[in-house]
C-alpha positions in Angstrom: 32.4 -62.2 10.1 28.8 -61.5 8.1 28.0 -58.9 10.4 31.2 -57.1 9.7 30.9 -57.5 6.1 26.8 -55.8 6.2 28.3 -53.2 8.2 30.7 -52.3 6.0 28.6 -52.7 3.1 25.9 -50.5 4.3 28.4 -47.8 5.2 30.2 -48.0 1.8 26.3 -47.5 0.3 25.8 -44.5 2.4 29.0 -43.0 1.9 28.0 -43.6 -2.2 24.8 -42.0 -2.0 26.1 -39.4 0.4 28.8 -38.4 -2.6 26.5 -39.2 -5.5 23.5 -37.1 -3.9 26.4 -34.3 -3.3 27.6 -34.4 -6.6 24.2 -34.4 -8.4 23.1 -31.1 -7.0 20.7 -32.7 -4.3 22.1 -30.7 -1.8 22.7 -27.4 -3.7 18.5 -28.1 -4.3 17.2 -28.2 -0.5 20.0 -25.1 0.2 18.3 -23.1 -2.9 14.9 -24.1 -2.2 15.3 -23.0 1.9 16.8 -19.4 0.6 14.0 -18.6 -2.1 11.6 -19.9 1.0 13.4 -17.5 3.5 13.4 -14.5 0.5 9.7 -15.1 -0.2 9.1 -14.5 3.6 10.7 -11.4 3.6 8.7 -10.4 0.7 5.3 -11.0 2.4 6.6 -9.1 5.4 7.0 -6.1 3.2 3.8 -5.8 1.8 2.4 -6.3 5.3 4.3 -3.6 6.2 2.5 -1.8 3.4 -0.7 -2.7 4.1 -0.4 -1.7 7.9 0.2 1.9 6.5 -2.9 2.3 4.7 -5.5 2.5 7.4 -3.4 5.5 8.8 -3.0 6.8 5.5 -6.7 6.4 5.1 -7.2 7.9 8.1 -5.0 11.2 7.5 -6.5 11.5 3.9 -10.1 11.6 5.6 -9.8 14.7 7.5 -9.7 17.0 4.1 -13.0 17.5 3.8 -13.2 17.4 -0.3 -10.9 14.6 -0.9 -11.8 12.3 -3.9 -14.0 9.6 -2.2 -13.6 7.3 -5.1 -9.6 7.5 -4.9 -9.9 6.6 -1.1 -12.6 3.4 -1.5 -10.1 2.0 -3.9 -7.4 2.2 -1.8 -9.3 0.3 0.7 -10.8 -2.0 -1.7 -7.8 -2.8 -2.9 -6.1 -3.5 0.7 -8.1 -5.6 1.3 -8.3 -7.9 -1.8 -4.5 -7.8 -1.3 -4.2 -8.6 2.3 -7.1 -11.7 1.6 -4.5 -13.7 -0.6 -1.7 -14.8 1.8 1.1 -17.4 0.3 3.4 -19.1 2.4 6.8 -20.2 1.0 5.2 -23.6 0.3 2.3 -22.1 -2.0 4.8 -20.3 -3.3 5.3 -23.1 -6.1 1.8 -22.6 -7.7 1.9 -20.2 -10.6 -1.9 -19.5 -10.4 -1.7 -18.5 -6.5 1.5 -16.2 -7.6 -0.3 -14.6 -10.0 -3.4 -13.7 -8.5 -1.3 -12.3 -5.7 1.0 -10.3 -7.4 -1.8 -8.9 -9.5 -3.6 -7.6 -6.0 -0.4 -6.8 -5.1 -0.4 -4.4 -8.2 -3.7 -3.3 -7.8 -3.2 -1.9 -4.1 0.5 -0.2 -5.6 -1.7 1.3 -8.7 -4.3 2.3 -6.1 -1.9 4.0 -3.2 0.2 5.9 -6.0 -3.1 7.4 -7.6 -3.7 8.6 -4.0 -0.4 10.4 -3.4 -0.9 12.0 -6.7 -4.2 13.4 -5.7 -3.0 14.2 -2.5 -0.5 16.9 -3.9 -3.3 18.8 -5.0 -4.4 19.4 -1.6 -2.2 22.2 0.1 -3.5 21.4 3.6 -2.4 17.5 3.2 0.9 18.9 2.0 1.2 20.6 5.1 0.3 18.1 6.9 3.2 16.6 9.5 1.4 13.5 10.2 0.8 12.6 6.1 4.3 13.6 5.2 5.8 11.2 7.9 3.4 8.5 6.5 4.4 9.6 3.3 8.2 8.9 4.0 7.4 5.4 5.5 5.4 4.6 2.4 8.2 5.5 0.1 10.5 3.7 2.4 8.8 0.6 2.5 8.2 0.4 -1.5 12.0 0.6 -1.3 11.9 -2.4 0.5 9.4 -4.1 -1.5 11.6 -3.8 -4.0 14.8 -5.3 -2.4 13.4 -8.0 -1.2 11.2 -8.9 -4.3 15.0 -8.6 -6.2 16.0 -11.1 -3.5 13.5 -13.5 -4.1 13.7 -13.3 -8.1 17.5 -14.0 -7.4 17.0 -17.1 -5.7 14.4 -18.2 -7.7 16.4 -17.6 -10.7 19.3 -20.0 -9.0 17.1 -22.5 -8.5 15.1 -22.7 -11.7 18.9 -23.0 -13.6 19.9 -25.2 -11.5 16.8 -27.4 -12.5 17.0 -27.0 -15.5 20.7 -27.1 -16.5 22.5 -30.9 -16.5 23.4 -32.9 -14.9 21.5 -31.5 -12.1 18.2 -31.6 -13.9 18.0 -35.6 -13.8 18.3 -35.1 -9.8 15.4 -32.8 -10.1 13.5 -34.9 -12.3 14.0 -38.2 -9.6 13.3 -36.1 -6.7 10.1 -34.5 -8.4 12.3 -30.5 -8.4 10.2 -28.4 -10.5 11.1 -24.8 -11.7 9.1 -22.1 -9.5 7.2 -19.2 -10.9 8.9 -15.9 -10.2 8.1 -11.8 -10.6 8.0 -11.0 -14.3 9.1 -7.8 -15.6 5.1 -6.9 -16.7 4.2 -7.8 -12.9 7.2 -5.7 -11.5 6.0 -2.7 -13.7 2.5 -2.8 -12.6 3.3 -2.7 -8.9 6.4 0.0 -9.1 5.1 2.2 -12.0 2.9 5.2 -10.9 -0.5 5.5 -12.7 -0.9 8.3 -15.3 -3.4 10.6 -13.5 -4.9 13.7 -15.9 -6.7 16.3 -13.8 -7.8 17.9 -17.5 -10.1 14.7 -18.0 -13.7 15.1 -16.6 
């Protein structure tokens, strides 16, 4: 009899905690956390895709004898710095690491944008089918980066809203769910906005 009562109490407690955890947003935290990790993995995939294109772009541009060496050097250095900073989905909760990653990717984006602007001044490059194909691939990759980044931003926003809203904020405090850093508007501007180049300056 005592065994039956204990089993019944255990079952009732399990049911109580299941209902309680579901109602307080615990399961939703798990779902949104996994969604943000998945979205971040896609961001990394697209940034890696861009990094993989750079050696081919640099090799093609080097074929133009008078191409600006400084521009090429900046692209190579920016790629080296950006690829040296890898954030796993678990590290995404570190604001400082995220900032370093975003700054490095922003510098690489700016260096690439400048290279493409400078390349416009070289007729041989503009007529080079290989370079033209690489340019199309790069543009497509930048679009994929923007889409992946926006999905990550949305997933982090949904997670953070849950972490800050009542009563799920109580669940966040109990289980240690902290808000996640995301891409800020100014960081997106660094990555996506092409640099201003004035060829009239000495």
